[in-house]
Biopython code that builds the backbone (N, CA, C, O; Angstrom):
import numpy as np
from Bio.PDB.StructureBuilder import StructureBuilder

atoms = [
    (1, "GLN", "N", (0.874, -1.089, -0.006)),
    (1, "GLN", "CA", (0.266, -0.368, 0.369)),
    (1, "GLN", "C", (0.691, 1.339, 0.071)),
    (1, "GLN", "O", (1.601, 1.639, 0.844)),
    (2, "VAL", "N", (0.370, 2.281, -0.642)),
    (2, "VAL", "CA", (0.966, 3.296, -0.821)),
    (2, "VAL", "C", (1.238, 4.295, 0.363)),
    (2, "VAL", "O", (0.110, 4.695, 0.652)),
    (3, "ARG", "N", (2.025, 4.833, 1.097)),
    (3, "ARG", "CA", (2.041, 5.725, 2.106)),
    (3, "ARG", "C", (2.566, 7.072, 1.848)),
    (3, "ARG", "O", (3.620, 7.536, 1.413)),
    (4, "LEU", "N", (1.076, 7.681, 2.416)),
    (4, "LEU", "CA", (1.643, 9.231, 2.046)),
    (4, "LEU", "C", (2.150, 9.856, 3.421)),
    (4, "LEU", "O", (1.615, 9.526, 4.480)),
    (5, "VAL", "N", (3.454, 10.989, 3.358)),
    (5, "VAL", "CA", (3.828, 11.585, 4.449)),
    (5, "VAL", "C", (3.227, 12.571, 4.594)),
    (5, "VAL", "O", (3.398, 13.465, 3.765)),
    (6, "GLU", "N", (2.191, 12.795, 5.834)),
    (6, "GLU", "CA", (1.885, 14.105, 6.197)),
    (6, "GLU", "C", (1.653, 14.564, 7.798)),
    (6, "GLU", "O", (1.309, 13.991, 8.831)),
    (7, "SER", "N", (2.005, 15.806, 7.445)),
    (7, "SER", "CA", (3.088, 16.478, 9.004)),
    (7, "SER", "C", (2.377, 17.985, 8.916)),
    (7, "SER", "O", (1.492, 18.143, 8.075)),
    (8, "GLY", "N", (2.691, 18.891, 9.626)),
    (8, "GLY", "CA", (2.587, 20.613, 9.906)),
    (8, "GLY", "C", (1.535, 20.612, 10.856)),
    (8, "GLY", "O", (1.188, 21.754, 11.157)),
    (9, "GLY", "N", (0.949, 19.756, 11.395)),
    (9, "GLY", "CA", (-0.079, 20.049, 12.394)),
    (9, "GLY", "C", (0.244, 20.303, 13.986)),
    (9, "GLY", "O", (1.224, 19.709, 14.437)),
    (10, "GLY", "N", (-0.450, 21.073, 14.790)),
    (10, "GLY", "CA", (-0.075, 21.729, 16.497)),
    (10, "GLY", "C", (-0.655, 22.380, 16.854)),
    (10, "GLY", "O", (-1.751, 22.470, 16.300)),
    (11, "LEU", "N", (-0.425, 23.105, 17.771)),
    (11, "LEU", "CA", (-0.874, 24.362, 18.507)),
    (11, "LEU", "C", (-0.907, 25.321, 18.067)),
    (11, "LEU", "O", (0.190, 25.516, 17.542)),
    (12, "VAL", "N", (-1.926, 26.637, 17.850)),
    (12, "VAL", "CA", (-1.384, 27.896, 17.331)),
    (12, "VAL", "C", (-2.885, 28.399, 18.216)),
    (12, "VAL", "O", (-3.873, 27.738, 18.539)),
    (13, "GLN", "N", (-2.484, 30.090, 18.456)),
    (13, "GLN", "CA", (-2.914, 30.882, 18.955)),
    (13, "GLN", "C", (-4.131, 31.340, 18.067)),
    (13, "GLN", "O", (-3.542, 31.542, 17.005)),
    (14, "PRO", "N", (-5.646, 31.674, 17.791)),
    (14, "PRO", "CA", (-6.213, 32.415, 16.926)),
    (14, "PRO", "C", (-5.475, 33.778, 16.319)),
    (14, "PRO", "O", (-4.905, 34.747, 16.821)),
    (15, "GLY", "N", (-5.773, 33.358, 15.042)),
    (15, "GLY", "CA", (-4.953, 34.649, 14.160)),
    (15, "GLY", "C", (-3.331, 33.907, 13.718)),
    (15, "GLY", "O", (-2.484, 34.455, 13.012)),
    (16, "GLY", "N", (-3.262, 33.062, 14.114)),
    (16, "GLY", "CA", (-1.669, 32.223, 13.712)),
    (16, "GLY", "C", (-1.670, 31.886, 12.462)),
    (16, "GLY", "O", (-2.454, 32.427, 11.683)),
    (17, "SER", "N", (-0.829, 30.976, 12.076)),
    (17, "SER", "CA", (-0.892, 30.383, 10.891)),
    (17, "SER", "C", (0.233, 28.863, 11.353)),
    (17, "SER", "O", (0.905, 28.606, 12.351)),
    (18, "LEU", "N", (-0.018, 28.161, 10.098)),
    (18, "LEU", "CA", (0.302, 26.574, 10.105)),
    (18, "LEU", "C", (0.217, 26.069, 9.088)),
    (18, "LEU", "O", (-0.949, 25.799, 8.799)),
    (19, "ARG", "N", (1.386, 25.629, 7.919)),
    (19, "ARG", "CA", (1.505, 25.299, 6.874)),
    (19, "ARG", "C", (1.476, 23.103, 7.098)),
    (19, "ARG", "O", (2.343, 22.389, 7.601)),
    (20, "LEU", "N", (0.558, 22.834, 6.677)),
    (20, "LEU", "CA", (0.954, 21.073, 6.424)),
    (20, "LEU", "C", (1.007, 20.274, 5.210)),
    (20, "LEU", "O", (0.174, 20.480, 4.328)),
    (21, "SER", "N", (1.755, 19.530, 5.099)),
    (21, "SER", "CA", (2.570, 19.075, 4.184)),
    (21, "SER", "C", (2.165, 17.696, 3.551)),
    (21, "SER", "O", (2.066, 16.812, 4.401)),
    (22, "CYS", "N", (1.986, 17.424, 2.662)),
    (22, "CYS", "CA", (1.793, 16.066, 2.142)),
    (22, "CYS", "C", (2.690, 15.268, 0.771)),
    (22, "CYS", "O", (2.597, 15.475, -0.439)),
    (23, "ALA", "N", (3.283, 14.608, 1.296)),
    (23, "ALA", "CA", (4.670, 14.064, 0.319)),
    (23, "ALA", "C", (3.514, 12.716, -0.343)),
    (23, "ALA", "O", (2.605, 12.190, 0.298)),
    (24, "ALA", "N", (3.815, 12.488, -1.431)),
    (24, "ALA", "CA", (3.685, 11.117, -2.105)),
    (24, "ALA", "C", (4.615, 10.617, -2.909)),
    (24, "ALA", "O", (5.554, 11.352, -2.604)),
    (25, "PRO", "N", (5.245, 9.522, -4.136)),
    (25, "PRO", "CA", (5.630, 9.231, -4.893)),
    (25, "PRO", "C", (5.347, 9.968, -6.311)),
    (25, "PRO", "O", (4.264, 10.420, -6.682)),
    (26, "ARG", "N", (6.600, 9.981, -7.027)),
    (26, "ARG", "CA", (6.219, 11.177, -7.864)),
    (26, "ARG", "C", (5.272, 10.327, -8.572)),
    (26, "ARG", "O", (4.100, 10.693, -8.474)),
    (27, "SER", "N", (5.487, 9.319, -9.237)),
    (27, "SER", "CA", (4.504, 8.790, -10.139)),
    (27, "SER", "C", (3.042, 8.917, -9.876)),
    (27, "SER", "O", (2.179, 9.129, -10.728)),
    (28, "ILE", "N", (2.821, 8.719, -8.247)),
    (28, "ILE", "CA", (1.354, 9.923, -8.117)),
    (28, "ILE", "C", (1.110, 11.028, -8.005)),
    (28, "ILE", "O", (0.017, 11.543, -8.238)),
    (29, "PHE", "N", (2.400, 11.739, -7.511)),
    (29, "PHE", "CA", (2.452, 12.956, -7.225)),
    (29, "PHE", "C", (1.870, 13.767, -8.670)),
    (29, "PHE", "O", (1.098, 14.724, -8.730)),
    (30, "MET", "N", (2.372, 13.199, -9.508)),
    (30, "MET", "CA", (2.076, 13.987, -10.748)),
    (30, "MET", "C", (1.483, 13.779, -11.833)),
    (30, "MET", "O", (1.804, 14.155, -12.960)),
    (31, "PHE", "N", (-0.019, 12.739, -11.266)),
    (31, "PHE", "CA", (-1.011, 12.698, -12.328)),
    (31, "PHE", "C", (-2.165, 12.357, -10.974)),
    (31, "PHE", "O", (-3.237, 11.939, -11.411)),
    (32, "TYR", "N", (-2.126, 12.436, -9.886)),
    (32, "TYR", "CA", (-3.564, 12.579, -8.863)),
    (32, "TYR", "C", (-3.262, 13.740, -8.464)),
    (32, "TYR", "O", (-2.205, 14.306, -8.188)),
    (33, "ALA", "N", (-4.967, 14.185, -8.473)),
    (33, "ALA", "CA", (-5.770, 14.974, -8.134)),
    (33, "ALA", "C", (-5.515, 15.049, -6.072)),
    (33, "ALA", "O", (-5.363, 14.027, -5.402)),
    (34, "VAL", "N", (-5.532, 16.406, -5.505)),
    (34, "VAL", "CA", (-5.644, 16.276, -4.139)),
    (34, "VAL", "C", (-6.550, 17.016, -3.292)),
    (34, "VAL", "O", (-7.197, 18.000, -3.649)),
    (35, "ASP", "N", (-6.558, 16.523, -2.234)),
    (35, "ASP", "CA", (-8.151, 17.019, -1.292)),
    (35, "ASP", "C", (-7.659, 17.247, -0.022)),
    (35, "ASP", "O", (-7.174, 16.377, 0.702)),
    (36, "TRP", "N", (-7.800, 18.561, 0.283)),
    (36, "TRP", "CA", (-7.478, 18.024, 2.045)),
    (36, "TRP", "C", (-8.959, 18.086, 2.947)),
    (36, "TRP", "O", (-9.692, 19.072, 2.880)),
    (37, "TYR", "N", (-9.246, 17.016, 3.701)),
    (37, "TYR", "CA", (-10.169, 17.572, 4.751)),
    (37, "TYR", "C", (-9.836, 17.511, 5.824)),
    (37, "TYR", "O", (-8.741, 17.087, 6.191)),
    (38, "ARG", "N", (-10.848, 17.982, 6.632)),
    (38, "ARG", "CA", (-11.083, 17.344, 7.959)),
    (38, "ARG", "C", (-12.089, 17.244, 9.062)),
    (38, "ARG", "O", (-13.263, 17.535, 8.832)),
    (39, "GLN", "N", (-11.725, 16.874, 10.166)),
    (39, "GLN", "CA", (-12.784, 16.129, 10.733)),
    (39, "GLN", "C", (-12.418, 16.199, 12.556)),
    (39, "GLN", "O", (-11.457, 16.001, 13.300)),
    (40, "VAL", "N", (-13.832, 16.604, 12.649)),
    (40, "VAL", "CA", (-14.251, 16.735, 14.043)),
    (40, "VAL", "C", (-14.819, 15.824, 14.789)),
    (40, "VAL", "O", (-15.981, 15.674, 14.411)),
    (41, "PRO", "N", (-14.569, 15.182, 15.620)),
    (41, "PRO", "CA", (-14.985, 14.091, 16.391)),
    (41, "PRO", "C", (-17.256, 14.318, 16.607)),
    (41, "PRO", "O", (-17.647, 15.210, 17.360)),
    (42, "GLY", "N", (-17.830, 13.831, 16.204)),
    (42, "GLY", "CA", (-18.629, 14.187, 16.150)),
    (42, "GLY", "C", (-19.616, 14.722, 15.178)),
    (42, "GLY", "O", (-20.844, 14.661, 15.227)),
    (43, "LYS", "N", (-18.713, 15.344, 14.142)),
    (43, "LYS", "CA", (-19.304, 16.102, 12.920)),
    (43, "LYS", "C", (-18.602, 15.130, 12.015)),
    (43, "LYS", "O", (-17.725, 14.273, 12.122)),
    (44, "GLN", "N", (-19.455, 15.691, 10.974)),
    (44, "GLN", "CA", (-19.597, 15.380, 9.626)),
    (44, "GLN", "C", (-17.600, 15.608, 9.107)),
    (44, "GLN", "O", (-16.822, 16.458, 9.541)),
    (45, "ARG", "N", (-17.331, 14.518, 8.101)),
    (45, "ARG", "CA", (-16.180, 14.797, 7.394)),
    (45, "ARG", "C", (-16.323, 16.264, 6.815)),
    (45, "ARG", "O", (-17.440, 16.626, 6.445)),
    (46, "GLU", "N", (-15.143, 17.208, 6.710)),
    (46, "GLU", "CA", (-15.855, 18.418, 5.439)),
    (46, "GLU", "C", (-14.397, 18.310, 4.649)),
    (46, "GLU", "O", (-13.326, 17.942, 5.131)),
    (47, "LEU", "N", (-14.648, 18.697, 3.430)),
    (47, "LEU", "CA", (-13.642, 19.057, 2.271)),
    (47, "LEU", "C", (-13.312, 20.519, 2.285)),
    (47, "LEU", "O", (-14.150, 21.391, 2.053)),
    (48, "VAL", "N", (-12.138, 20.733, 2.549)),
    (48, "VAL", "CA", (-11.435, 22.101, 2.656)),
    (48, "VAL", "C", (-10.883, 22.569, 1.831)),
    (48, "VAL", "O", (-10.948, 23.796, 1.750)),
    (49, "ALA", "N", (-10.063, 21.795, 0.806)),
    (49, "ALA", "CA", (-9.215, 22.324, -0.476)),
    (49, "ALA", "C", (-9.355, 21.304, -1.340)),
    (49, "ALA", "O", (-9.661, 20.184, -0.929)),
    (50, "SER", "N", (-9.155, 21.555, -2.602)),
    (50, "SER", "CA", (-8.345, 20.543, -3.358)),
    (50, "SER", "C", (-7.709, 21.371, -4.423)),
    (50, "SER", "O", (-7.789, 22.598, -4.481)),
    (51, "ILE", "N", (-6.881, 20.372, -5.514)),
    (51, "ILE", "CA", (-6.086, 21.111, -6.191)),
    (51, "ILE", "C", (-5.891, 19.955, -7.375)),
    (51, "ILE", "O", (-5.328, 18.865, -7.268)),
    (52, "THR", "N", (-6.421, 20.440, -8.328)),
    (52, "THR", "CA", (-6.443, 19.752, -9.881)),
    (52, "THR", "C", (-5.633, 20.020, -10.606)),
    (52, "THR", "O", (-5.382, 21.223, -10.548)),
    (53, "GLY", "N", (-4.810, 19.277, -11.599)),
    (53, "GLY", "CA", (-4.435, 19.550, -13.224)),
    (53, "GLY", "C", (-3.397, 20.606, -12.465)),
    (53, "GLY", "O", (-3.012, 20.702, -11.300)),
    (54, "GLY", "N", (-3.130, 21.348, -13.674)),
    (54, "GLY", "CA", (-1.953, 22.244, -13.527)),
    (54, "GLY", "C", (-1.990, 23.639, -12.275)),
    (54, "GLY", "O", (-1.264, 24.202, -11.456)),
    (55, "THR", "N", (-3.161, 23.666, -12.747)),
    (55, "THR", "CA", (-3.925, 25.477, -11.943)),
    (55, "THR", "C", (-4.718, 25.145, -11.049)),
    (55, "THR", "O", (-4.499, 25.536, -9.902)),
    (56, "SER", "N", (-6.042, 24.198, -11.386)),
    (56, "SER", "CA", (-7.034, 24.739, -10.974)),
    (56, "SER", "C", (-7.260, 24.136, -8.843)),
    (56, "SER", "O", (-6.773, 23.308, -8.073)),
    (57, "THR", "N", (-8.029, 24.957, -8.831)),
    (57, "THR", "CA", (-7.762, 25.028, -6.858)),
    (57, "THR", "C", (-9.210, 25.141, -6.598)),
    (57, "THR", "O", (-9.952, 25.794, -7.331)),
    (58, "ASN", "N", (-9.613, 24.494, -5.541)),
    (58, "ASN", "CA", (-11.242, 24.843, -5.158)),
    (58, "ASN", "C", (-11.253, 24.914, -3.427)),
    (58, "ASN", "O", (-10.488, 24.204, -2.775)),
    (59, "TYR", "N", (-12.336, 25.977, -2.699)),
    (59, "TYR", "CA", (-11.889, 26.057, -1.361)),
    (59, "TYR", "C", (-13.153, 26.115, -0.597)),
    (59, "TYR", "O", (-13.898, 27.049, -0.896)),
    (60, "ALA", "N", (-13.580, 25.234, 0.412)),
    (60, "ALA", "CA", (-14.690, 25.562, 1.259)),
    (60, "ALA", "C", (-15.023, 27.146, 1.271)),
    (60, "ALA", "O", (-14.256, 27.968, 0.769)),
    (61, "ASP", "N", (-16.052, 27.437, 1.796)),
    (61, "ASP", "CA", (-16.924, 28.658, 1.786)),
    (61, "ASP", "C", (-15.702, 29.264, 3.283)),
    (61, "ASP", "O", (-14.983, 30.262, 3.245)),
    (62, "SER", "N", (-15.824, 28.364, 4.334)),
    (62, "SER", "CA", (-15.507, 28.507, 5.776)),
    (62, "SER", "C", (-13.821, 29.057, 5.418)),
    (62, "SER", "O", (-13.374, 30.008, 6.059)),
    (63, "VAL", "N", (-13.232, 28.581, 4.682)),
    (63, "VAL", "CA", (-11.888, 29.082, 4.694)),
    (63, "VAL", "C", (-11.273, 30.085, 3.789)),
    (63, "VAL", "O", (-10.215, 30.696, 3.939)),
    (64, "LYS", "N", (-12.315, 30.151, 2.619)),
    (64, "LYS", "CA", (-12.141, 30.973, 1.512)),
    (64, "LYS", "C", (-11.437, 31.802, 2.015)),
    (64, "LYS", "O", (-11.805, 32.141, 3.140)),
    (65, "GLY", "N", (-9.972, 32.591, 1.383)),
    (65, "GLY", "CA", (-9.653, 34.209, 1.798)),
    (65, "GLY", "C", (-8.441, 33.419, 2.990)),
    (65, "GLY", "O", (-7.519, 34.122, 3.402)),
    (66, "ARG", "N", (-8.529, 32.335, 3.337)),
    (66, "ARG", "CA", (-7.591, 32.034, 4.503)),
    (66, "ARG", "C", (-6.361, 31.254, 4.534)),
    (66, "ARG", "O", (-5.264, 31.331, 5.088)),
    (67, "PHE", "N", (-7.219, 30.142, 3.385)),
    (67, "PHE", "CA", (-6.389, 29.022, 3.067)),
    (67, "PHE", "C", (-5.717, 28.753, 2.062)),
    (67, "PHE", "O", (-6.429, 29.115, 1.125)),
    (68, "THR", "N", (-4.234, 28.099, 1.422)),
    (68, "THR", "CA", (-4.340, 28.633, 0.113)),
    (68, "THR", "C", (-3.499, 26.908, 0.035)),
    (68, "THR", "O", (-2.735, 26.509, 0.914)),
    (69, "ILE", "N", (-3.812, 26.247, -0.995)),
    (69, "ILE", "CA", (-3.576, 25.016, -1.226)),
    (69, "ILE", "C", (-2.534, 25.276, -2.699)),
    (69, "ILE", "O", (-2.818, 26.106, -3.563)),
    (70, "SER", "N", (-1.625, 24.612, -2.731)),
    (70, "SER", "CA", (-0.313, 24.545, -3.336)),
    (70, "SER", "C", (0.426, 23.202, -4.024)),
    (70, "SER", "O", (-0.215, 22.157, -4.138)),
    (71, "ARG", "N", (1.721, 23.297, -4.442)),
    (71, "ARG", "CA", (2.331, 22.066, -4.591)),
    (71, "ARG", "C", (3.675, 22.424, -5.247)),
    (71, "ARG", "O", (3.855, 23.406, -5.967)),
    (72, "ASP", "N", (4.657, 21.444, -4.886)),
    (72, "ASP", "CA", (6.451, 21.947, -5.028)),
    (72, "ASP", "C", (6.404, 20.744, -5.961)),
    (72, "ASP", "O", (5.924, 19.672, -5.593)),
    (73, "ASN", "N", (6.765, 20.884, -6.822)),
    (73, "ASN", "CA", (6.713, 19.770, -7.983)),
    (73, "ASN", "C", (8.388, 18.866, -7.734)),
    (73, "ASN", "O", (8.640, 17.761, -8.217)),
    (74, "ALA", "N", (9.228, 19.597, -6.974)),
    (74, "ALA", "CA", (10.739, 18.686, -6.907)),
    (74, "ALA", "C", (10.972, 18.471, -5.756)),
    (74, "ALA", "O", (12.093, 18.194, -5.328)),
    (75, "LYS", "N", (9.873, 18.573, -5.032)),
    (75, "LYS", "CA", (9.262, 17.625, -3.487)),
    (75, "LYS", "C", (8.147, 16.504, -3.797)),
    (75, "LYS", "O", (7.961, 15.347, -3.421)),
    (76, "ASN", "N", (7.790, 16.994, -4.270)),
    (76, "ASN", "CA", (6.665, 15.592, -4.362)),
    (76, "ASN", "C", (5.398, 15.768, -3.518)),
    (76, "ASN", "O", (4.588, 14.935, -3.111)),
    (77, "THR", "N", (5.469, 17.175, -3.365)),
    (77, "THR", "CA", (4.619, 17.588, -1.682)),
    (77, "THR", "C", (3.329, 18.692, -2.556)),
    (77, "THR", "O", (3.334, 19.479, -3.502)),
    (78, "VAL", "N", (2.084, 18.027, -1.325)),
    (78, "VAL", "CA", (1.213, 18.888, -1.716)),
    (78, "VAL", "C", (1.202, 20.033, -0.530)),
    (78, "VAL", "O", (1.431, 19.567, 0.586)),
    (79, "TYR", "N", (1.003, 21.283, -0.579)),
    (79, "TYR", "CA", (0.849, 22.069, 0.919)),
    (79, "TYR", "C", (-0.188, 22.409, 1.282)),
    (79, "TYR", "O", (-0.958, 22.042, 0.394)),
    (80, "LEU", "N", (-0.925, 23.058, 2.297)),
    (80, "LEU", "CA", (-2.032, 23.506, 2.728)),
    (80, "LEU", "C", (-1.769, 24.673, 3.572)),
    (80, "LEU", "O", (-1.886, 24.675, 4.798)),
    (81, "GLN", "N", (-1.346, 25.840, 2.724)),
    (81, "GLN", "CA", (-1.420, 27.350, 4.182)),
    (81, "GLN", "C", (-2.468, 27.553, 4.539)),
    (81, "GLN", "O", (-3.395, 27.606, 3.731)),
    (82, "MET", "N", (-2.648, 27.727, 5.836)),
    (82, "MET", "CA", (-3.813, 28.041, 7.028)),
    (82, "MET", "C", (-3.653, 29.410, 7.587)),
    (82, "MET", "O", (-3.701, 29.318, 8.814)),
    (83, "ASN", "N", (-3.498, 30.540, 7.237)),
    (83, "ASN", "CA", (-3.747, 31.650, 7.800)),
    (83, "ASN", "C", (-4.728, 32.415, 8.332)),
    (83, "ASN", "O", (-5.864, 32.498, 7.866)),
    (84, "ASN", "N", (-4.251, 33.086, 9.478)),
    (84, "ASN", "CA", (-5.843, 33.271, 10.294)),
    (84, "ASN", "C", (-6.514, 32.588, 10.946)),
    (84, "ASN", "O", (-7.735, 32.727, 11.003)),
    (85, "LEU", "N", (-5.800, 31.619, 11.639)),
    (85, "LEU", "CA", (-6.597, 30.478, 11.894)),
    (85, "LEU", "C", (-7.597, 31.202, 12.977)),
    (85, "LEU", "O", (-7.321, 32.191, 13.657)),
    (86, "LYS", "N", (-9.115, 30.291, 12.968)),
    (86, "LYS", "CA", (-10.127, 29.925, 13.987)),
    (86, "LYS", "C", (-9.992, 29.149, 14.846)),
    (86, "LYS", "O", (-9.376, 28.107, 14.622)),
    (87, "PRO", "N", (-10.452, 29.383, 15.909)),
    (87, "PRO", "CA", (-10.825, 27.746, 16.819)),
    (87, "PRO", "C", (-11.548, 26.814, 15.821)),
    (87, "PRO", "O", (-11.136, 25.671, 15.621)),
    (88, "GLU", "N", (-12.885, 27.441, 15.055)),
    (88, "GLU", "CA", (-13.509, 26.608, 14.690)),
    (88, "GLU", "C", (-12.690, 25.672, 13.582)),
    (88, "GLU", "O", (-13.302, 24.724, 13.091)),
    (89, "ASP", "N", (-11.574, 25.879, 13.257)),
    (89, "ASP", "CA", (-10.683, 25.200, 12.443)),
    (89, "ASP", "C", (-10.157, 23.911, 13.182)),
    (89, "ASP", "O", (-9.753, 22.952, 12.525)),
    (90, "THR", "N", (-10.169, 23.902, 14.644)),
    (90, "THR", "CA", (-9.418, 22.768, 14.939)),
    (90, "THR", "C", (-10.244, 21.644, 14.628)),
    (90, "THR", "O", (-11.446, 21.458, 14.817)),
    (91, "ALA", "N", (-9.263, 20.859, 14.059)),
    (91, "ALA", "CA", (-9.714, 19.177, 13.371)),
    (91, "ALA", "C", (-8.611, 18.516, 13.289)),
    (91, "ALA", "O", (-7.534, 19.087, 13.462)),
    (92, "VAL", "N", (-8.708, 17.059, 12.982)),
    (92, "VAL", "CA", (-7.619, 16.616, 12.126)),
    (92, "VAL", "C", (-7.649, 16.529, 11.112)),
    (92, "VAL", "O", (-8.791, 16.292, 10.717)),
    (93, "TYR", "N", (-6.797, 16.610, 10.215)),
    (93, "TYR", "CA", (-6.581, 17.230, 8.868)),
    (93, "TYR", "C", (-5.978, 16.007, 7.798)),
    (93, "TYR", "O", (-4.887, 15.543, 8.128)),
    (94, "TYR", "N", (-6.458, 15.588, 6.844)),
    (94, "TYR", "CA", (-6.144, 14.188, 5.946)),
    (94, "TYR", "C", (-5.900, 14.811, 4.471)),
    (94, "TYR", "O", (-6.711, 15.539, 3.898)),
    (95, "CYS", "N", (-5.036, 14.530, 4.112)),
    (95, "CYS", "CA", (-4.733, 14.639, 2.912)),
    (95, "CYS", "C", (-4.985, 13.413, 1.631)),
    (95, "CYS", "O", (-4.524, 12.308, 1.917)),
    (96, "ARG", "N", (-5.436, 13.492, 0.735)),
    (96, "ARG", "CA", (-6.157, 12.157, -0.280)),
    (96, "ARG", "C", (-5.584, 12.641, -1.848)),
    (96, "ARG", "O", (-5.987, 13.477, -2.656)),
    (97, "TYR", "N", (-4.706, 11.899, -1.841)),
    (97, "TYR", "CA", (-4.587, 11.853, -3.453)),
    (97, "TYR", "C", (-5.481, 10.981, -3.935)),
    (97, "TYR", "O", (-5.780, 10.057, -3.178)),
    (98, "TRP", "N", (-6.350, 11.051, -5.735)),
    (98, "TRP", "CA", (-7.154, 10.339, -6.037)),
    (98, "TRP", "C", (-7.488, 10.282, -7.183)),
    (98, "TRP", "O", (-8.174, 11.271, -7.442)),
    (99, "LEU", "N", (-7.346, 9.533, -8.160)),
    (99, "LEU", "CA", (-7.444, 9.135, -9.659)),
    (99, "LEU", "C", (-8.466, 8.701, -9.940)),
    (99, "LEU", "O", (-8.841, 8.268, -8.851)),
    (100, "ALA", "N", (-9.368, 8.449, -10.754)),
    (100, "ALA", "CA", (-10.465, 7.825, -10.488)),
    (100, "ALA", "C", (-11.186, 6.677, -9.394)),
    (100, "ALA", "O", (-12.232, 7.041, -8.856)),
    (101, "SER", "N", (-10.929, 6.024, -9.235)),
    (101, "SER", "CA", (-11.285, 4.886, -8.575)),
    (101, "SER", "C", (-10.057, 4.852, -7.504)),
    (101, "SER", "O", (-10.356, 4.264, -6.465)),
    (102, "ILE", "N", (-9.034, 5.254, -7.547)),
    (102, "ILE", "CA", (-8.174, 4.763, -6.858)),
    (102, "ILE", "C", (-8.136, 5.988, -5.720)),
    (102, "ILE", "O", (-8.766, 7.003, -6.018)),
    (103, "ASP", "N", (-7.545, 5.964, -4.635)),
    (103, "ASP", "CA", (-7.151, 6.859, -3.713)),
    (103, "ASP", "C", (-6.446, 6.559, -2.640)),
    (103, "ASP", "O", (-6.465, 5.399, -2.229)),
    (104, "TYR", "N", (-5.775, 7.437, -2.059)),
    (104, "TYR", "CA", (-4.737, 7.444, -1.168)),
    (104, "TYR", "C", (-4.997, 8.302, -0.258)),
    (104, "TYR", "O", (-5.326, 9.410, -0.683)),
    (105, "TRP", "N", (-4.941, 8.083, 1.531)),
    (105, "TRP", "CA", (-5.287, 8.609, 2.314)),
    (105, "TRP", "C", (-3.887, 9.227, 3.226)),
    (105, "TRP", "O", (-2.788, 8.693, 3.077)),
    (106, "GLY", "N", (-4.011, 9.969, 3.821)),
    (106, "GLY", "CA", (-2.502, 10.332, 4.851)),
    (106, "GLY", "C", (-3.252, 10.144, 5.801)),
    (106, "GLY", "O", (-4.482, 10.174, 5.776)),
    (107, "GLN", "N", (-2.339, 9.872, 6.988)),
    (107, "GLN", "CA", (-2.557, 9.000, 8.340)),
    (107, "GLN", "C", (-3.357, 10.596, 9.067)),
    (107, "GLN", "O", (-4.362, 10.446, 9.762)),
    (108, "GLY", "N", (-3.022, 11.458, 8.918)),
    (108, "GLY", "CA", (-4.104, 12.846, 9.063)),
    (108, "GLY", "C", (-2.893, 13.164, 10.571)),
    (108, "GLY", "O", (-2.181, 12.380, 11.198)),
    (109, "THR", "N", (-3.164, 14.972, 10.735)),
    (109, "THR", "CA", (-2.519, 15.445, 11.614)),
    (109, "THR", "C", (-3.327, 16.688, 12.173)),
    (109, "THR", "O", (-3.977, 17.410, 11.416)),
    (110, "GLN", "N", (-3.258, 16.877, 13.405)),
    (110, "GLN", "CA", (-3.875, 17.346, 14.352)),
    (110, "GLN", "C", (-3.728, 18.917, 14.600)),
    (110, "GLN", "O", (-2.769, 19.420, 15.187)),
    (111, "VAL", "N", (-4.888, 19.672, 14.035)),
    (111, "VAL", "CA", (-4.515, 20.940, 14.334)),
    (111, "VAL", "C", (-5.356, 21.465, 15.608)),
    (111, "VAL", "O", (-6.531, 21.152, 15.801)),
    (112, "THR", "N", (-4.618, 22.285, 16.431)),
    (112, "THR", "CA", (-5.170, 22.785, 17.262)),
    (112, "THR", "C", (-5.354, 24.096, 17.170)),
    (112, "THR", "O", (-4.478, 24.566, 16.443)),
    (113, "VAL", "N", (-6.186, 25.019, 17.623)),
    (113, "VAL", "CA", (-6.496, 26.171, 17.377)),
    (113, "VAL", "C", (-7.009, 26.987, 18.856)),
    (113, "VAL", "O", (-8.224, 27.184, 18.875)),
    (114, "SER", "N", (-6.198, 27.516, 20.170)),
    (114, "SER", "CA", (-6.860, 27.889, 21.330)),
    (114, "SER", "C", (-5.730, 28.624, 21.908)),
    (114, "SER", "O", (-4.548, 28.534, 21.577)),
    (115, "SER", "N", (-6.442, 29.634, 23.149)),
    (115, "SER", "CA", (-5.696, 30.485, 23.546)),
    (115, "SER", "C", (-5.596, 29.903, 24.777)),
    (115, "SER", "O", (-4.891, 30.415, 25.646)),
]
sb = StructureBuilder()
sb.init_structure("model")
sb.init_model(0)
sb.init_chain("A")
sb.init_seg("    ")
for serial, (resi, resn, name, xyz) in enumerate(atoms, 1):
    if name == "N":
        sb.init_residue(resn, " ", resi, " ")
    sb.init_atom(name, np.array(xyz, "f"), 0.0, 1.0, " ", f" {name:<3s}", serial, name[0])
structure = sb.get_structure()
């Protein structure tokens, strides 16, 4: 099974920033689309951001203007830059590489926004 390397979570005060990373084997990185999800216990999983093709991106309304998804082709890594974090952003964040019916999930990284 392909393993994605996900990292970057932590504890941050409201208004702070974090950058999440999700690396994949190059053969997957070059062709698969990538989603970032977040999960809060007792609540439905939420799609936060997506990147497809060469430039196409999409964001949930709740994070639009604060989060940015991007990729570094030299490092086979997709990033989620999270700025102006709010307590309601607290969740476990998961990356997902997918192509048609095939997908691979990261293990998840905890983001906690609290003062």
